VEXDRENDO-821701 format. One record per residue: residue number from 1; residue in three letters; z, x negated, y of N, C-alpha, C, O in turn. Coordinates in pm, 1 decimal. Last residue first. Layout:
BEGIN
NUM	ALA	Z	X	Y	Z	X	Y	Z	X	Y	Z	X	Y
...
END
This chain:
BEGIN
202	ILE	-587.2	470.4	-1451.5	-723.5	518.5	-1422.1	-763.3	601.5	-1546.6	-873.7	655.6	-1552.0
201	GLU	-274.7	423.1	-1307.5	-354.3	437.6	-1430.0	-483.9	513.8	-1396.8	-482.9	610.8	-1321.0
200	CYS	-186.3	173.9	-1059.3	-213.5	323.1	-1105.9	-297.1	330.2	-1219.9	-388.3	248.6	-1233.3
199	VAL	19.2	-88.5	-1142.1	-112.0	-41.8	-1113.1	-121.5	104.8	-1155.0	-76.2	150.3	-1260.0
198	TRP	365.7	-77.2	-1013.1	267.3	-110.8	-1106.4	131.3	-54.9	-1073.6	124.4	24.7	-979.9
197	ASN	519.1	25.2	-814.6	562.7	-100.4	-866.9	474.9	-139.6	-1002.0	514.9	-223.1	-1083.2
196	VAL	412.6	363.6	-877.7	491.8	269.3	-798.5	531.3	141.4	-876.7	572.4	150.2	-992.4
195	CYS	251.5	665.8	-834.2	261.9	538.0	-912.9	332.0	430.2	-818.2	305.0	418.5	-698.7
194	ASN	186.4	925.7	-737.5	323.5	875.5	-741.0	334.3	763.3	-848.8	416.7	769.8	-940.0
193	GLN	-72.0	1020.5	-746.4	-28.6	921.4	-635.7	100.9	868.1	-654.1	132.2	767.2	-590.9
192	ARG	-122.6	1201.6	-947.2	-182.3	1074.7	-960.1	-132.7	968.3	-842.1	-155.4	847.6	-850.9
191	PRO	-18.7	1468.5	-740.6	-83.6	1424.6	-865.1	-142.3	1297.0	-853.3	-212.5	1274.4	-754.7
190	TYR	279.2	1446.1	-574.3	124.7	1449.9	-546.1	67.2	1393.1	-676.5	101.7	1282.1	-716.9
189	LYS	581.5	1631.3	-515.5	497.3	1546.1	-606.0	348.8	1563.4	-584.6	297.1	1674.9	-577.4
188	LYS	821.4	1622.9	-249.4	695.4	1681.9	-311.6	631.9	1571.2	-407.0	630.7	1450.5	-382.7
187	MET	1167.2	1557.2	-309.8	1036.1	1530.2	-245.9	924.7	1587.9	-321.6	930.3	1601.4	-443.8
186	TRP	1355.7	1669.7	-480.6	1386.5	1662.7	-341.3	1269.3	1621.1	-252.0	1271.4	1646.8	-131.6
185	TRP	1317.5	1661.8	-759.8	1270.8	1764.4	-691.4	1302.7	1782.5	-540.2	1281.8	1888.5	-481.3
184	LYS	1407.2	1429.4	-874.0	1504.9	1517.8	-847.8	1452.6	1639.1	-770.9	1534.2	1715.5	-719.4
183	LYS	1160.4	1300.0	-882.7	1207.5	1340.5	-1014.4	1324.7	1438.2	-991.1	1345.7	1524.5	-1076.3
182	VAL	1149.4	1236.0	-598.8	1050.0	1332.0	-654.2	1100.6	1383.3	-791.2	1085.6	1502.8	-816.6
181	LEU	1350.2	1047.5	-590.8	1365.2	1179.6	-519.8	1270.1	1281.0	-561.3	1300.6	1400.2	-561.2
180	TRP	1241.2	845.0	-735.8	1368.6	908.2	-789.4	1388.1	1050.9	-726.6	1430.2	1148.8	-788.3
179	ILE	1022.6	773.9	-571.3	998.3	833.1	-694.0	1119.2	908.1	-767.4	1105.1	1006.2	-840.4
178	TYR	1183.7	673.2	-358.5	1092.8	796.7	-338.7	1061.5	864.2	-466.9	1069.0	986.3	-480.1
177	ILE	1295.4	462.3	-471.2	1377.8	561.3	-418.0	1308.6	693.6	-406.4	1359.2	801.8	-436.2
176	SER	1067.4	312.0	-508.9	1140.5	348.5	-627.0	1234.1	465.0	-586.9	1249.2	558.8	-665.2
175	CYS	1003.0	265.9	-241.7	904.9	337.6	-332.4	978.1	387.8	-445.4	956.2	503.2	-482.3
174	TRP	1216.2	94.0	-157.2	1204.3	232.0	-104.9	1106.1	319.0	-180.1	1125.3	440.5	-182.1
173	VAL	1155.8	-131.3	-321.2	1276.8	-60.2	-338.6	1260.2	82.7	-286.5	1285.5	179.7	-358.0
172	CYS	900.2	-274.5	-483.0	923.7	-183.9	-353.3	1041.0	-98.2	-384.6	1031.7	-4.1	-463.3
171	TYR	836.6	-578.2	-605.2	907.9	-454.3	-625.7	939.0	-384.6	-494.3	1001.8	-442.7	-405.9
170	GLY	728.0	-822.8	-596.6	632.2	-708.4	-627.3	705.5	-586.5	-656.3	653.6	-496.4	-722.3
169	ALA	848.9	-1064.7	-517.4	873.9	-1010.1	-665.6	790.8	-890.7	-694.9	780.4	-854.9	-812.3
168	VAL	719.2	-1086.1	-265.8	725.4	-1208.3	-363.3	746.3	-1154.4	-504.2	674.9	-1190.4	-597.7
167	SER	716.2	-854.2	-129.6	610.2	-944.4	-108.1	609.0	-1053.1	-209.7	502.8	-1108.7	-237.5
166	GLU	948.7	-699.8	-212.2	808.6	-637.6	-225.4	709.9	-747.1	-220.6	617.6	-742.1	-302.0
165	LEU	1157.9	-886.1	-179.4	1137.9	-823.8	-303.4	1000.2	-766.7	-316.2	937.5	-782.4	-421.0
164	TRP	1135.6	-935.6	97.3	1109.8	-1038.5	-1.6	1081.5	-986.6	-144.2	994.8	-1036.5	-216.1
163	MET	1199.1	-688.3	197.0	1068.6	-733.5	211.3	1029.4	-851.8	123.8	914.7	-868.6	82.4
162	PHE	1466.6	-676.1	115.4	1375.7	-584.3	64.1	1240.2	-615.2	77.1	1160.4	-581.2	-10.2
161	VAL	1564.4	-893.7	271.4	1590.1	-891.3	122.1	1484.1	-798.7	57.7	1419.9	-836.0	-40.5
160	ILE	1510.4	-816.6	523.4	1452.7	-941.5	482.5	1467.5	-944.1	327.2	1378.7	-998.4	261.6
159	CYS	1653.1	-574.6	563.2	1502.6	-576.6	580.0	1447.8	-705.9	507.1	1346.9	-697.9	437.0
158	ILE	1913.8	-658.3	528.5	1852.3	-559.8	436.9	1708.1	-561.8	441.6	1641.6	-552.0	338.5
157	VAL	1931.8	-837.1	741.2	1956.6	-888.7	614.0	1880.2	-790.3	513.4	1799.0	-831.9	430.8
156	CYS	1897.6	-653.6	958.3	1803.7	-754.0	936.7	1806.9	-816.6	799.9	1701.8	-847.7	743.9
155	ALA	2129.9	-494.0	935.8	2010.2	-436.4	912.5	1894.0	-545.1	890.4	1804.3	-522.1	809.3
154	ILE	2319.0	-705.5	997.5	2319.4	-642.8	859.4	2194.5	-568.7	833.5	2147.2	-573.3	720.0
153	ILE	2245.4	-760.3	1261.8	2242.9	-863.0	1163.9	2230.6	-803.8	1015.0	2150.5	-844.8	931.1
152	ALA	2317.3	-517.6	1380.5	2167.3	-568.4	1379.3	2154.6	-671.2	1275.5	2055.4	-669.6	1202.7
151	PRO	2588.7	-486.6	1338.9	2504.6	-400.3	1271.2	2358.6	-453.3	1265.6	2287.8	-438.1	1166.1
150	ASN	2728.9	-826.9	1309.2	2709.1	-701.1	1378.6	2602.7	-605.9	1310.4	2530.8	-656.3	1224.0
149	MET	2895.6	-1129.3	1315.4	2836.9	-1030.2	1226.2	2833.9	-897.3	1300.0	2938.7	-858.8	1351.8
148	PRO	2828.2	-1340.3	1604.7	2920.4	-1267.7	1508.9	2845.3	-1159.2	1435.2	2746.2	-1104.6	1483.7
147	THR	2634.0	-1615.1	1643.0	2643.4	-1471.8	1670.4	2731.7	-1419.6	1563.1	2713.9	-1449.6	1445.1
146	VAL	2634.3	-1878.7	1559.1	2696.0	-1846.1	1686.5	2716.4	-1699.1	1718.1	2798.0	-1660.3	1801.7
145	ILE	2673.7	-2094.2	1305.1	2650.8	-1950.4	1321.4	2710.6	-1913.9	1461.7	2832.7	-1919.9	1476.2
144	LEU	2745.7	-2365.9	1391.2	2622.8	-2334.1	1326.0	2588.0	-2190.3	1339.4	2476.6	-2161.8	1383.5
143	LYS	2877.6	-2463.5	1714.3	2896.1	-2402.6	1588.6	2760.5	-2363.0	1518.7	2667.1	-2328.5	1591.1
142	GLY	2926.7	-2576.7	1971.2	2832.7	-2632.6	1868.3	2831.3	-2581.8	1740.6	2784.6	-2652.1	1651.0
141	GLU	3082.6	-2477.0	2163.0	3149.9	-2563.6	2060.6	3052.9	-2618.6	1963.4	3090.0	-2700.3	1879.2
140	LYS	2892.9	-2328.7	2303.4	2961.8	-2442.7	2376.6	3027.6	-2540.5	2272.4	3028.7	-2662.5	2289.3
139	LEU	2848.9	-2128.2	2118.8	2739.0	-2216.1	2152.2	2795.5	-2348.7	2221.2	2748.2	-2459.6	2196.5
138	ASN	3102.9	-1998.1	2112.5	3041.5	-2067.5	1993.9	2939.9	-2163.2	2018.5	2934.2	-2268.4	1954.9
137	ILE	3107.6	-1903.7	2378.5	3210.3	-2002.5	2324.4	3155.1	-2076.1	2206.2	3159.1	-2198.9	2199.0
136	ALA	2907.7	-1727.5	2373.1	2894.6	-1842.0	2468.4	2993.1	-1947.8	2420.1	2963.3	-2067.2	2421.6
135	ILE	2995.7	-1544.1	2183.6	2874.2	-1616.0	2152.1	2862.0	-1735.5	2235.2	2814.2	-1838.5	2187.7
134	SER	3214.9	-1439.0	2313.6	3233.7	-1507.8	2184.2	3114.2	-1598.1	2148.8	3128.0	-1707.7	2094.5
133	GLN	3082.8	-1295.8	2521.9	3170.6	-1419.3	2546.9	3206.1	-1510.8	2423.0	3222.7	-1632.6	2430.6
132	LEU	2943.2	-1111.6	2383.1	2864.4	-1213.4	2455.5	2945.2	-1329.0	2496.5	2897.5	-1442.0	2507.3
131	VAL	3165.7	-957.3	2287.3	3057.7	-1013.1	2197.2	2989.5	-1132.3	2264.3	2980.4	-1240.6	2206.4
130	GLN	3271.1	-873.3	2516.1	3346.9	-946.9	2436.4	3254.6	-1026.7	2334.3	3272.9	-1145.4	2307.1
129	GLU	3072.0	-702.6	2622.8	3100.1	-830.7	2700.3	3187.4	-923.6	2615.2	3181.6	-1044.7	2637.1
128	ILE	3065.2	-509.9	2429.8	2949.3	-593.6	2441.7	2983.5	-725.4	2518.7	2936.1	-835.0	2488.6
127	GLU	3315.0	-393.9	2475.5	3286.1	-448.8	2344.2	3170.3	-538.3	2361.0	3177.0	-647.3	2304.3
126	PRO	3310.3	-281.4	2740.0	3397.8	-400.4	2710.0	3356.6	-476.7	2577.3	3362.3	-599.4	2568.4
125	SER	3012.6	-184.9	2888.6	3086.3	-174.2	2767.2	3172.0	-294.4	2748.1	3117.8	-404.6	2739.7
124	TRP	2840.6	-193.4	3108.6	2981.6	-159.3	3129.7	3071.7	-170.1	3002.4	3194.2	-164.3	3012.9
123	ARG	2598.1	-198.0	3018.4	2644.6	-326.6	3067.1	2797.3	-310.1	3093.2	2870.3	-409.1	3098.2
122	LEU	2409.0	-29.5	2863.5	2560.8	-30.2	2844.4	2625.8	-151.8	2885.5	2701.1	-211.5	2808.5
121	ILE	2113.0	-245.4	2843.9	2184.5	-114.4	2859.9	2334.6	-133.5	2828.6	2378.3	-236.0	2776.3
120	TYR	2080.5	-513.3	2834.3	1979.4	-435.8	2908.6	2038.0	-298.3	2933.9	2012.9	-240.5	3039.6
119	LYS	2222.9	-699.6	2691.4	2276.1	-642.3	2810.2	2172.6	-567.1	2892.7	2184.1	-562.3	3015.2
118	TRP	2167.2	-789.8	2449.6	2098.6	-864.2	2552.8	2141.9	-807.9	2691.5	2102.7	-861.5	2795.2
117	LEU	2302.0	-621.7	2284.1	2349.5	-751.3	2287.0	2289.5	-827.3	2409.4	2353.3	-917.0	2464.7
116	LEU	2136.0	-391.4	2321.0	2269.5	-381.3	2342.9	2328.9	-524.3	2377.3	2393.6	-544.0	2480.1
115	LEU	1896.5	-481.4	2220.2	1903.3	-436.9	2362.5	2048.8	-439.7	2404.6	2080.7	-486.4	2513.9
114	LEU	1962.8	-510.1	1956.3	1925.0	-628.5	2029.9	1935.1	-601.1	2187.3	1975.5	-685.9	2266.8
113	CYS	2009.7	-245.6	1887.3	2124.1	-330.3	1879.6	2091.3	-458.3	1967.5	2176.9	-507.4	2041.1
112	PHE	1734.8	-147.7	1911.7	1842.9	-87.1	1991.9	1970.1	-196.8	2003.2	2020.1	-227.2	2111.5
111	MET	1614.0	-303.5	1706.5	1574.5	-315.2	1856.9	1682.9	-256.4	1945.3	1717.1	-316.2	2047.3
110	VAL	1745.2	-201.6	1486.3	1757.4	-338.9	1527.6	1726.0	-358.9	1669.6	1800.1	-422.3	1744.7
109	PHE	1645.4	71.7	1492.7	1785.9	46.6	1499.2	1813.9	-98.5	1546.0	1896.5	-118.4	1635.0
108	THR	1372.0	22.5	1456.2	1426.6	89.6	1571.4	1572.2	57.5	1591.4	1613.8	19.5	1700.9
107	THR	1385.0	-90.5	1205.1	1342.5	-169.5	1312.6	1388.4	-114.0	1447.1	1434.7	-185.4	1536.1
106	LEU	1473.2	135.6	1055.7	1554.7	17.7	1056.4	1514.8	-78.1	1175.7	1602.4	-138.1	1237.9
105	PHE	1265.0	319.4	1090.9	1393.9	348.1	1130.9	1484.2	218.9	1153.8	1554.8	202.7	1253.4
104	LEU	1058.5	183.3	967.0	1039.3	210.4	1109.7	1180.3	253.4	1167.9	1208.2	224.4	1284.2
103	TRP	1140.4	162.7	705.1	1136.6	36.8	788.4	1121.0	58.8	941.0	1158.5	-22.1	1025.8
102	ILE	1109.1	430.7	643.3	1236.6	367.6	652.3	1242.9	238.4	718.9	1342.1	205.9	784.2
101	SER	832.6	448.1	665.6	908.4	537.2	754.9	1055.3	481.4	768.1	1116.3	481.9	875.0
100	TRP	753.6	283.1	461.7	727.6	249.4	600.7	810.1	332.1	699.7	850.1	283.4	805.5
99	ALA	823.6	456.2	251.4	882.2	324.6	269.2	878.7	269.6	403.8	976.6	217.8	457.7
98	PHE	638.5	666.8	294.6	792.4	690.6	288.8	860.8	562.9	315.0	952.4	560.0	397.1
97	ARG	399.6	526.7	243.8	437.6	578.9	386.8	579.7	621.7	406.2	635.3	615.0	515.8
96	LYS	437.3	469.0	-20.8	428.3	356.2	73.0	461.8	400.4	210.1	534.6	335.4	285.1
95	GLN	417.5	723.8	-124.0	550.7	659.2	-134.8	549.6	526.4	-39.7	654.3	485.4	10.5
94	VAL	142.0	771.6	-66.1	244.8	857.1	-12.6	382.4	795.2	-17.1	459.1	812.0	77.7
93	ALA	-52.0	600.9	-172.3	-7.5	582.5	-32.5	117.3	667.8	9.4	185.6	637.0	107.1
92	GLY	-40.3	459.6	-502.1	-30.4	578.9	-411.5	14.1	550.5	-275.3	113.3	479.5	-259.0
91	VAL	-245.7	165.0	-549.3	-113.0	243.7	-568.0	-115.9	359.9	-459.9	-179.2	355.5	-354.4
90	TRP	-473.8	-50.8	-676.2	-453.3	72.9	-608.3	-314.3	128.2	-641.3	-276.4	133.8	-758.3
89	ILE	-582.6	-359.2	-606.5	-495.0	-303.2	-701.2	-439.1	-171.0	-628.0	-365.9	-182.8	-529.7
88	PRO	-922.2	-493.7	-567.0	-803.8	-426.0	-511.0	-713.0	-375.7	-630.9	-763.0	-353.4	-741.1
87	GLU	-1031.8	-831.0	-568.4	-1033.9	-695.1	-645.3	-906.2	-616.2	-603.3	-796.0	-670.9	-605.5
86	ARG	-1123.3	-985.2	-275.3	-1028.6	-971.9	-381.7	-1034.3	-825.5	-437.4	-1040.0	-724.0	-368.0
85	LYS	-1291.0	-1033.6	-65.4	-1349.1	-1015.1	-193.0	-1258.0	-1005.5	-307.5	-1299.5	-1015.0	-423.0
84	LYS	-1118.9	-1043.1	160.9	-1225.7	-933.5	155.4	-1273.5	-922.1	8.1	-1294.6	-810.4	-39.0
83	ILE	-898.8	-1176.1	264.6	-900.7	-1134.1	121.9	-1011.9	-1021.9	101.1	-991.1	-923.0	31.0
82	PHE	-902.8	-1229.3	535.9	-894.1	-1346.7	437.4	-911.8	-1300.4	296.6	-939.3	-1384.5	211.1
81	VAL	-904.5	-986.8	666.3	-1002.2	-1092.8	704.9	-1021.0	-1201.8	596.3	-1129.2	-1254.5	570.3
80	LYS	-679.0	-860.8	582.6	-804.7	-816.2	524.7	-916.3	-905.8	560.5	-1018.5	-904.1	491.9
79	VAL	-473.6	-965.4	747.4	-472.4	-999.5	602.2	-615.7	-976.1	544.8	-667.0	-1058.8	469.5
78	ILE	-522.0	-841.4	995.3	-526.7	-984.4	978.9	-544.7	-1029.8	833.4	-621.7	-1121.1	803.6
77	ASN	-466.2	-573.8	916.6	-616.2	-621.0	951.0	-632.8	-764.6	947.4	-736.7	-815.2	905.3
76	TRP	-208.5	-577.4	866.4	-304.4	-559.8	753.4	-439.9	-593.9	789.4	-520.9	-637.2	707.5
75	PHE	-99.1	-630.6	1118.4	-85.1	-734.2	1002.7	-188.6	-713.1	896.5	-248.5	-806.4	843.0
74	ILE	-168.6	-383.9	1249.9	-201.0	-519.6	1301.5	-207.9	-630.8	1188.9	-304.2	-705.8	1172.6
73	SER	-303.6	-88.3	1117.6	-194.9	-192.9	1115.6	-248.9	-333.9	1165.0	-353.5	-385.2	1125.3
72	PHE	-499.9	94.8	1090.8	-466.4	49.3	1219.3	-355.1	-55.8	1229.2	-320.3	-103.1	1337.4
71	ASP	-501.7	152.0	827.3	-619.8	85.5	883.9	-600.6	39.6	1018.5	-674.6	-47.2	1064.8
70	PRO	-280.3	309.3	774.6	-272.1	161.1	753.9	-385.4	90.2	814.7	-369.7	-25.7	853.0
69	SER	-263.6	552.8	1044.9	-316.1	508.4	917.9	-295.5	360.7	903.2	-292.5	289.1	1003.3
68	ILE	-41.5	716.3	1196.5	-187.0	714.5	1206.2	-250.1	686.8	1063.4	-281.3	774.9	983.3
67	LEU	232.0	689.9	1146.4	190.6	801.8	1213.3	27.9	824.1	1213.6	-21.7	935.7	1229.0
66	VAL	269.4	449.8	991.9	326.0	575.3	948.9	266.3	705.8	1026.9	256.5	813.8	968.7
65	LYS	119.4	244.2	1111.6	103.9	277.8	966.9	159.4	410.9	929.4	103.7	479.7	843.9
64	LEU	205.2	256.9	1377.1	66.2	267.9	1349.1	38.7	318.3	1212.5	-40.6	409.2	1188.2
63	VAL	484.6	197.0	1333.4	435.8	323.1	1405.5	300.8	350.6	1369.7	273.7	464.3	1331.2
62	PHE	457.9	-62.8	1233.0	511.8	47.8	1146.2	471.9	177.1	1198.1	428.8	263.7	1122.0
61	ASP	378.2	-196.6	1463.3	302.4	-201.8	1341.6	330.1	-83.6	1230.6	245.4	-27.9	1160.8
60	PHE	602.7	-160.6	1628.6	466.3	-104.4	1662.8	375.7	-92.2	1547.0	304.4	6.9	1530.9
59	TRP	783.4	-315.5	1487.7	803.7	-174.4	1498.7	680.2	-102.1	1539.1	653.5	7.5	1489.9
58	ILE	667.1	-570.0	1517.8	692.5	-519.9	1379.9	705.2	-364.4	1395.8	640.7	-291.3	1320.6
57	ILE	684.7	-596.1	1795.1	557.8	-601.3	1738.5	563.9	-530.7	1602.5	481.2	-444.7	1572.3
56	TRP	963.2	-584.4	1820.4	885.9	-484.8	1878.6	745.6	-477.4	1826.1	690.0	-368.5	1812.4
55	VAL	1039.7	-817.8	1688.5	1083.6	-687.5	1630.2	997.3	-575.9	1695.6	962.5	-480.2	1626.5
54	LEU	929.1	-1000.5	1881.9	880.9	-996.9	1751.5	921.3	-869.6	1685.2	832.8	-810.9	1622.8
53	VAL	1096.1	-931.8	2111.3	945.2	-931.3	2121.9	885.6	-902.0	1982.7	810.8	-806.7	1960.7
52	LEU	1351.4	-997.6	2003.0	1316.1	-854.9	2057.8	1167.4	-832.1	2068.5	1118.5	-723.4	2037.7
51	PRO	1325.6	-1266.3	1947.3	1340.9	-1160.9	1845.8	1313.4	-1015.3	1888.1	1260.7	-931.2	1815.3
50	ILE	1310.2	-1355.5	2218.9	1197.7	-1367.0	2122.5	1204.5	-1271.3	2019.5	1108.9	-1197.4	1995.8
49	PHE	1569.1	-1271.9	2331.5	1437.4	-1229.4	2384.8	1326.8	-1241.4	2288.8	1250.6	-1145.8	2274.1
48	PHE	1796.7	-1371.7	2197.2	1768.3	-1228.8	2177.8	1627.1	-1191.9	2234.1	1570.0	-1091.9	2190.7
47	ASN	1956.6	-1631.6	2056.0	1830.6	-1602.5	2137.1	1786.4	-1460.9	2095.5	1746.5	-1434.2	1982.1
46	ALA	2152.3	-1746.7	1908.1	2183.2	-1643.0	2007.7	2060.0	-1621.0	2101.7	2077.2	-1593.4	2220.5
45	ARG	2096.4	-1925.0	1703.8	2071.8	-1971.8	1846.1	2102.0	-1879.8	1947.0	2086.2	-1911.6	2064.8
44	PHE	2163.1	-1816.9	1462.2	2193.9	-1959.4	1484.5	2173.4	-2009.3	1626.2	2221.7	-2115.3	1665.8
43	LEU	2100.3	-1538.6	1479.2	2218.0	-1592.6	1411.2	2251.7	-1732.0	1444.4	2370.7	-1762.3	1454.1
42	VAL	1853.9	-1524.4	1630.5	1973.9	-1435.3	1664.6	2090.6	-1495.7	1616.9	2184.5	-1511.5	1694.9
41	LEU	1685.7	-1697.0	1493.9	1715.0	-1715.7	1626.3	1826.8	-1638.7	1676.3	1895.5	-1688.2	1765.7
40	PHE	1675.6	-1584.6	1224.4	1727.9	-1718.7	1247.3	1763.8	-1739.6	1393.3	1869.3	-1798.2	1417.8
39	PHE	1569.1	-1338.1	1275.4	1706.5	-1348.7	1211.4	1765.7	-1481.2	1251.1	1877.9	-1494.1	1300.1
38	SER	1310.3	-1402.5	1351.2	1394.8	-1344.6	1446.3	1538.7	-1348.3	1401.5	1626.4	-1361.2	1486.9
37	PHE	1223.7	-1532.2	1104.6	1221.2	-1606.7	1228.5	1322.1	-1543.0	1328.8	1406.9	-1612.5	1384.7
36	PHE	1238.3	-1294.5	941.4	1309.9	-1410.7	908.5	1338.3	-1507.7	1036.6	1449.6	-1551.4	1065.6
35	GLY	1024.0	-1137.9	1068.3	1170.0	-1091.7	1051.8	1269.7	-1212.8	1036.0	1368.1	-1225.9	1108.7
34	PHE	799.6	-1293.7	1033.1	849.8	-1258.1	1171.5	987.8	-1217.5	1166.2	1067.1	-1257.5	1251.6
33	LEU	805.2	-1313.1	748.6	813.4	-1432.3	825.2	850.8	-1405.7	979.2	922.1	-1484.3	1041.6
32	LEU	761.7	-1032.3	686.3	885.9	-1112.2	649.7	904.0	-1243.9	728.2	1015.9	-1276.1	768.1
31	THR	502.5	-994.8	777.4	615.9	-931.4	847.0	742.9	-1000.3	816.2	824.4	-1025.9	904.8
30	VAL	378.2	-1146.8	575.0	359.7	-1188.8	716.4	468.1	-1129.4	792.8	529.3	-1201.1	872.0
29	TRP	453.2	-994.7	350.2	489.3	-1133.8	363.3	476.9	-1187.7	497.7	559.0	-1270.8	536.6
28	THR	318.9	-759.3	404.8	464.2	-764.3	402.6	517.9	-901.4	418.7	615.1	-924.4	490.7
27	ALA	55.3	-854.4	366.5	96.2	-806.8	494.4	250.9	-797.5	515.0	303.7	-823.2	623.3
26	ILE	74.2	-910.6	92.0	47.8	-1026.1	183.4	95.4	-979.7	322.4	166.9	-1053.4	390.4
25	ARG	127.6	-650.7	-13.7	214.2	-755.6	-34.4	196.9	-868.8	55.4	297.8	-925.5	97.3
24	ILE	-99.5	-507.8	74.0	33.6	-468.2	122.4	124.5	-584.4	104.8	195.9	-618.5	199.1
23	GLU	-317.8	-625.9	-69.0	-298.9	-635.5	72.5	-168.4	-605.4	143.1	-131.5	-661.1	246.5
22	TYR	-233.2	-532.4	-321.9	-235.4	-678.9	-301.5	-231.9	-703.6	-155.3	-156.1	-789.7	-110.6
21	GLU	-241.5	-262.0	-320.4	-112.8	-324.6	-339.1	-120.7	-471.5	-290.7	-28.5	-524.5	-228.7
20	ASN	-416.1	-63.0	-119.0	-432.7	-179.9	-191.1	-295.9	-249.2	-202.1	-240.8	-290.8	-100.3
19	VAL	-365.2	291.6	-144.2	-360.7	170.1	-73.2	-366.6	50.3	-166.4	-326.0	60.8	-282.2
18	PHE	-497.4	626.8	-145.2	-442.3	510.8	-209.3	-455.6	386.7	-122.9	-545.3	377.2	-39.0
17	GLY	-421.7	965.5	-32.4	-514.7	862.6	-78.4	-437.6	744.4	-144.1	-325.8	762.4	-192.2
16	TYR	-306.6	1195.5	72.0	-278.4	1063.3	124.9	-366.8	955.3	79.4	-384.8	857.5	151.9
15	LYS	-405.8	1427.4	-34.4	-378.6	1430.6	101.2	-365.6	1292.8	159.3	-403.5	1267.6	273.7
14	ASP	-642.9	1555.4	-250.4	-562.0	1435.7	-226.1	-540.7	1420.7	-75.0	-635.0	1404.2	2.3
13	ASN	-783.2	1759.2	-361.3	-682.4	1796.3	-255.9	-597.0	1678.7	-228.1	-483.5	1697.3	-184.3
12	LYS	-931.5	1632.6	-536.9	-1011.0	1698.9	-437.1	-903.2	1727.6	-318.1	-934.0	1719.7	-199.1
11	ASP	-776.5	1319.8	-626.0	-816.5	1454.2	-661.4	-881.3	1518.5	-532.8	-881.0	1453.3	-428.4
10	SER	-858.8	972.4	-698.7	-825.0	1081.3	-604.8	-863.2	1217.3	-646.8	-972.8	1235.1	-699.9
9	LEU	-956.8	826.8	-916.9	-807.3	829.3	-888.6	-776.9	960.0	-797.4	-684.6	1037.7	-822.0
8	LYS	-1240.9	824.3	-919.9	-1165.0	828.2	-1046.0	-1013.6	838.1	-1035.1	-947.2	856.4	-1137.1
7	LYS	-1236.9	669.5	-610.6	-1314.6	731.2	-709.3	-1244.9	714.2	-843.6	-1196.5	606.1	-877.3
6	VAL	-1006.7	697.7	-358.5	-1053.7	613.2	-460.1	-1118.0	691.5	-567.8	-1051.5	782.3	-617.6
5	PHE	-963.9	711.6	-20.0	-975.3	794.2	-139.4	-1050.6	711.5	-234.0	-1153.7	656.1	-195.8
4	LYS	-736.6	552.5	194.4	-856.7	555.7	122.4	-848.6	642.4	-4.5	-750.9	646.4	-79.2
3	TRP	-508.9	716.1	435.3	-588.9	608.1	395.5	-691.6	644.1	283.2	-731.3	760.5	277.6
2	TYR	-518.9	951.3	712.8	-441.5	861.3	626.3	-549.3	767.8	559.2	-657.7	744.0	612.4
1	MET	-472.5	1192.9	966.6	-561.7	1081.3	913.1	-479.3	989.0	834.0	-373.8	947.9	882.3
END
């Protein structure tokens, strides 16, 4: 099951259909707010519980979009309530699904790192104990950035920058990478669907 088939755009053998770029941008902007708030709490407050909950929601949203359909997306359905009468801007769903798969991998990685830092697993690790001790010292001394640089922070920065590019600048980095892979014959080409960062031609 995937998304919408559009008259004059979809072929008979269209496997993925098309998605509304305008809805995607706003839904990505909502996801960006969740991600930025989580990043702020981890970096400046060493709070791992709330970010873990927020990242879990984002992760679950990507699972629904990648494995089932964008129609089941939490953020997407919230967005659609407010922009029902907006004229759609159709783009191919196949590269968007590829992009969401990358986001799913990154959010899974961030969740794993947050679990490590929050001592749910690998409690015996000296490295994790050292990180937690340094955080406690930074908090006690009132430092602005209390969490040391770690893979979760780096992954969050990548997510925030790329989501900002898509939601504000209208440029989907992962979609562009997908199109490059199609040109190199490393990914399958779908007729009329491989339009990216602009409106599909009718």
